N, C-alpha and C positions, 0 to 999 in steps of 0.2 A: 552711723555704724561703721562705714569705710573709715572715717577718720580715727574712730576707737580702735580699730583693728590695726590700722597703720602704727598707731602709738605703741600697741602691745607688741607689734612685730619689731619695732624699733628697740623696744626695752629689751627684747629676747636677743637681737643682735649686740646691744650694748653688753648684756651680761656674758654672752658667748665671747665677746671680744676681750672683756675683763678676765674671764678664766683662762682664754688662751695666752693672754699677757703674763698671768700669774705663773702658768705652766711654763712658759718660755724663761721666766726668771729663776725657776728651780734648777739648782745646779746638781748633776748627778755625781755622787762620790763612791767609788768602789774601794772598799776597805778590808785590808788583810790582816787578819789576827795572827798572832805568834804560834797559837796552839789550837786545841780543839775547845768546843763549847763547854768549859768549865767554870768554877766559880768566878775567877778574875774577869772572865769575859763580860760580866754584867756591866763593867765600866763603860761598855760599848753598847750591849744590847739593850740596856736599860733607857738611856737617852733616845735610843731608837724607838723603842716601844712606846715611850711615853710622848713622842712627837716633838721632842726638843729640837732634833735636827731639822725637822720639816718646818717648824715654827722659824727657824733661821735661814729658810730658802734653800735647804738641801735635801736631796734624795739619796740617803746613804744605804748602801748594802754592804752588811757586815758578814764576811765568810770566814770559816774556820780555817786555820793553817796547820803547818807541820813542822815548825821550828823558825826561830828568828832569821836564820839564813834564808830561809824560802821567802820569808817576808820581804826581806831586803832585796832580794833578786827579782821577785814579781813586781816589786814598785819600780825598781831599775828598768825592768824591760817594758814598762807602760802598761802591763796587764791590770796594774792597780794604782789608784791616784794616791791613796795613803794607806799607812800599815801601823803595826805595833811589832816592836822588836828590841832586842837587846841592844844597848848601845856599842857594847864591844863588837858585836857582829857587824854593825854599821861601820864602826871604824876600820875593821878588817877588811871590808868591801871597797872602801875608800882607798886604803894602802895598797891593796893587792890589785886594784884596777885604776890606776892613776889616769889613764886615757879614755876611760869609758866616759861617754858623752851624757849620760843620765844617771849621776850618782844621787840618791835620795839624801835628804838632810833631816836631821832631828829638829823637831819644832816645838816640842814640849816633853818634859820628864813626867812620867807616871809613877814609876818604881825609883824613888830617890836612892835606894841602895840595892845592890844585887840580891836576889834571894838565894844565890848559891851557897850551898853548905856541903860539908863532908858528913856523911852519916854511917854509923856503925852500930852493931848491936853490943849492948853492954858486955854480954858473955865474951866477946872478943878481947876484952882487957884494954881496948883503946879508949882513952880518957881525954888525952889532949893531942894537939897537932903533931907533937914531937913521937908520939906512938905510931904515926904512919909510916915512919921511916922503915923500909924493907918490906912494906905490905903490898898486898894485891888489890888495887882498886878497880872498880868497874863503872862504866857510863857509855852511853852511845858516843861516838866519834864527834858529834856536833853539839854535845850538851855544853851549855855555858860554863858550868862549873869546872868540867873538865879541860875546856879550853882555856880557862883562866887559872888553872890550877899551878902553873909554873909562878904566877904572882903570889899564890897563897904559900907554895913552897918556899919560896925565897924568904918570904916575911917571916916564916916560922922554922928555917933551916931543915926541912924535910928533903931527904934524899933516897935513892935506891927503890923508888916506887915503880912497880909495874902495873901495866893496864890491861884490862880485858873489856873488849867491845861487845855490845850487844844491841839489839832493837830495843826502844823505850819500854815495851811491855813487860820484858824479861829483867830488867835492872834490879827492882826489888825482889823479885822471886830469887834471883840468884845470890843475893845477899841473905835471905832467909835460909836458903839451902845451904849456906856456907862455901859456895863456890868462889866468893871474893871476901875480902875483909871488911871493905868499906865501899861506899858509892859516893858519887857527886852528884847533885841535882838541886832543883829549886826546893826549899825546905817545905813550902805548902803543897807541893806535888808529891815528893817522895815520901814524907812522914805519914800522909793520910793513905797513900799506897802501901806502905808498909803494915799500917793498921789493918787494912783491908784483907791483907794476907796473913793476918793472925797474930802481928806483934803488938804488944802494948806500948804505948807513948812512953811509960817509964822503962822499957827495954831499949830504947834507942838513944844513942848519943849523938847529939847534933852539934857540930862544929861550924858555925856561921862564918862565912868569910869577913863579914862586917865586924865581928867581935875579935877577929885574930888579924888586925892590920890591913885588911883589904877593904878600901872604901870606894869601890867601883860604882857608877851609877848602873842602875838595871835597864828596865825597859822603857822606851820612849815612842811618841808617836812621829812618825816620819812621813815626809811629803815628797812627791816626785818634783824635780826641776821644772817640768812642763806645767804642773799646777801652779807651782810658786811664780812662774812668769805670766801665765795667762790668766789665772784666777786666784790672785793672792787674797781677795776678800772672802773667798769661799774657805780658806784655811782658818782666817780669822773667825769666820762664823761657826765652823766646825769646833774650834778649840772653846769658844764660848758656851756652846751648847754641851760640849764635853764636861766642862767645868761644873756647870749647872747640874748635870746628871751625877757627876762624881759626888757632889755634896749630898744628893739623896742616896746614893749607894752606901756611902760611908756612914750615913746616919740610920738607914734601914736595910742591912744587907739581906735578911730574910725576905723583904719585899722585892727587893731587886733580881734575887735568884730566880724568881718566876719567869723573867724575861729570857732568863738562859735556858729554863725548862721549856719554854715556848720554842726555842730552836732546837733542842735535843730533847725529845720526851722520855728518853730511857735514863737520865742522869739521876743520881740519888741526891735528892733535894737537900736532905740534912748534912750529907757529906760535902756538898758543893757549898753549902752557906759556911760551913766550917772552914773550908778551903778559903772562901772570899774573906772571911773575917782574919784568917792567918796572915793572908796578903796585905790586908788593910793595916794591921797591928804591926807587921814586921818591916814593911817595905814602902808603904805608901804613907801613913801617919807616923813616920819613925821620927826621931830626934833631929836628924839631919834635914828632913823634910820641913820640919816646923821652923828650923833655924834658917834655912835657905828660901823657903816659900814654896808652896805647892806648885808644881810645873816648872820652876825655874832651876838654874844651874850656876854653880860657883866656877868662875873661870879658872882659878888656880887648881882647883879638883879636877876640871875637865882637862886641863894641860897634863896634870900628873897621870890621869888615867890613859890619855893618848899615848905617853911615853911608855908606860907599862904594858898596853896592849901591843905596841910596836915590838917591844923586847920578847914578850911572852909568845906572841903568836908568829914571830919571825916574818913580819910582813915584807913585801918587795921594797916599799917605800916607807918612810915615817909617817905617823898619822898626824895630820894637820888638824888640830882642835878647832880652828877657825872655819874650816870646810865642812866640818860634821854638824854643826850646830848654828840655828838662825832662831833667835828668840824674838825677832820683830813681830811676830804674829800672835804672841801670847795676850791673853785677855787683860784687863786692868787689875791692879791689886785687889780692889773690892771683890772683882769676880772671881779670883783665884782663892779667895779667903773661905775655903772649903774644910779645912781641917780642924776637928774639935780640939780644944786645948786640953793638955794633960796636966 
């Protein structure tokens, strides 16, 4: 009996040791979203909920955000290891903080095209970008579309625009009330917000930056220099799990949205499913994304964007495209084959 008890005790010790080793090998990753738990957040909440990150040896915490600029600075500060942010915001941070020791870098493209657009009500008479000259536009000061508007204006010869600033929840309300002539914002955000405030989709004129000469990249996954230096394999594992989850999200948005609902129980499931589908159709599974490959970047297009952002944002130094992008952690071509053919 003593021998048997010893064997059982030894087995328990071995199991405990194995569990401890597995736990020690799990890498914690704090991840900062660009915005609230809305439809597109499913790209991150779904692989977390399905256990894809855990299967990759990661303990990923996904937190809501309040703008791309905030996501960049929080990763730069070390408060977060990785994040989701507009590439233009990341470029601006690099160029305005040339001596900062911890500048995050982009490691994967998610929105191959910027979701930014100008939106107006049809009754305003605005039909084309040229009609915006002399008009009053509104957006929060940190809005990606507003920040990039000089690029849009230059491409479409728009001048004499005046701006009204407001908090994000008031943007669409002020357009509906007629306080401003048009707004900038992410199409899949502002269009649905306008509908929620009583506008019909047919009442809204949408002028996507992409369709009018502005081919900026949109949101990217960013990583801290510390994580890159100390745990590069964790980044590779994260992106592999993310790609696996993205394929599921694109194939079944209505299923994936449940993972967002689990994080914010008061969301309108039908509305957020539509928002997610709009994001997929317009900026994730876009023609440019299919041509360049999911997650990847075109060097020439990146260089052009760096120059455009330097000019439009009036940065302290010029954006160096080589310093904002690191594609060495990307999954294999087979793993990145997540976009359905059109």
